[in-house]
N, C-alpha and C positions, 0 to 999 in steps of 0.2 A: 421570243419578245415577251409573250408571254409568261414566260417563267419568270423573268426580271421582275414582271409586274407586281407578281403574287410574292415575289421575296420583299419588293420595295414594300409592299402594302403589311406583308408579316414583321417586318423589322419595326416597321411605323406602330405598329399596334402594340410591339413586346415596348420598345421606346416610353409610352404613353402608358401602357399598364402600369409598368412598374416605375413612376418616377418618382415615386417614395423611398424607393431600395436606397441603402445607403452601405456604409463601411466598406468603402471600396479595398484600401490598403491598409490592411490590421496590425502588420510587422515591421518594424525599420529596416530589417534585413532580408534578402532572400538570392540563394546561390544555386545554378545548376548549369546543366547542358542545355546546350543547345543543336538542334539535330537539323539538317535538310542540305539544299545547295551546298551550304558552308556550314562545317559542323567547329563547334568552339563551346566555351564557358559563357556565363552570365554572372551579371553581379549586380545588383539593384538595391539601391538604397532611398528609403520613404522620405523625402519632405516635408509633407502634408500627407494629409487623409486621400486627398485627390491628385497629388502630382508626387514625382518619382524622377532620378537619374539611373540610368544604366547603363553600366559598359559591358561589351562585347567581345571577345577576344576570340578571333576566329579562322580557320585555316581551309582551304578550299584550294583542291588540287585535280586536274585531268592527265590525259596524254602530252597535252603541251604545256601547259604553266601551273605554277603555283602559287597561289595568292596566302599571306598573313594581313591581317585587319587588325588594328584598335579602333574600337566602334564607341564612341559617344551619345547618348540621347537623353534629351528630356524630355516627360512624356506626361501626360493628363490622363486618369483614368475617371472613367463616369460607370455607373451601376446600369445593370442592364438587365439582369433578374438576381434572385437569391443565389449567391455565390457565384455568378456571374457578373464581370465588368469588360468592357471595350475600353480601349484604351488609342491613343495615337500620339506622336511624338515628331522632333526634330532632332539632328545634331549634324557630326559630321564621323570622320576617320582617318586614320592615317596608317600607312605598312608598305609592304614590297609587295612587288609583282617580277615572279621569275621564269624566263621563259626556259623550259629546258631544251638541251639539245636533243635535237633532230635527226635522225638520219634515213633518207627516203630513196630506197633504188626503186630503179626503173627498166625495164626488159624496152629494148630497141626491136625494130623489124629484123634486124641485119644479126641478132640473137646476142648483142653484147650490153652489158649492164652497166647502167649510169647510173653512180652513187650521188646526191646531195648533200651534204652536211649544213646545217644550222645550230651556228654556236649558239650556246645560252647566254641570258643578260638578263641584268637586273633592272627594275626600274620603282621608283617610288611610287607610291599609290596613294594618293588625298581624295579625298571625296565629299559631297553633301549628303546625309542620310534621311530619310523619314521614317515611320513605322506608324501601323495600325494593325490592331487584332484584337484578339479574344482572349479571357483567361479564366479558369474556372479554378476557384479554392476547394479542393475537397476538404469536405465541412468533420471532419473524424481524424485528420490527420494535418501536420505541416507540411504538406504538399499542395504547389496548385502548378497546372499544366495552362500551356497558351499555345494558341496557335497564330502566326503573326505575316504577315508580309513587310519587308523591309527593303524597298526601291531606293537607288541610289543613282548619283551623277559622278562619272569618273571623270577627271581634271586632266589627269594626265594618259594613259595609256589608250583609251579608245574614244574619249570625250562621248560616251554615250550614258543614255539614261537606261538604266535597267530596274524595269518593273516586276516583271513575274519569277525570274531567276532568284532572288533570295527570300525563297519562302523556309518560314522556318517552325519548326517544333520546340517547346523550351518545358522543361521539367525542372522545378524548383523548390529549395527546401527554406521554408520560410522560417526566421528566427528575431 
């Protein structure tokens, strides 16, 4: 608990100290790759100095399923320190969720083998998304790096909230 208190105090000092920092979004377009639990492409279009819309196309796969998502987010960007901003936003996504074919074999006590097969099936993926993160604009290059958490609420597959799973690192080229 002491670490959490120190973190809150440190963030509070940073927010107060750098209240006059400006120039959050200095370019109109930014395109890049997003890496984490889901991998994909990101495109950000700046609407104003402190607002942007972002589109993410992502793929996520494991041994049991595969997910494809198109995410749209409306974001607010705030200064944090020189070349650092923090951002938050909301939006939604649509895509597909595919369960892969599974074959499970078990050995019975009498030595026989039982095989169970699950057929593949696909479903529509629909969710409400949020995002919060920090971004560092590398001063001498047109590149930026951001780290964010993008929680979402799935309507159709599991109807659950994913809070920690969608952690992402994005590297963008700004133009």
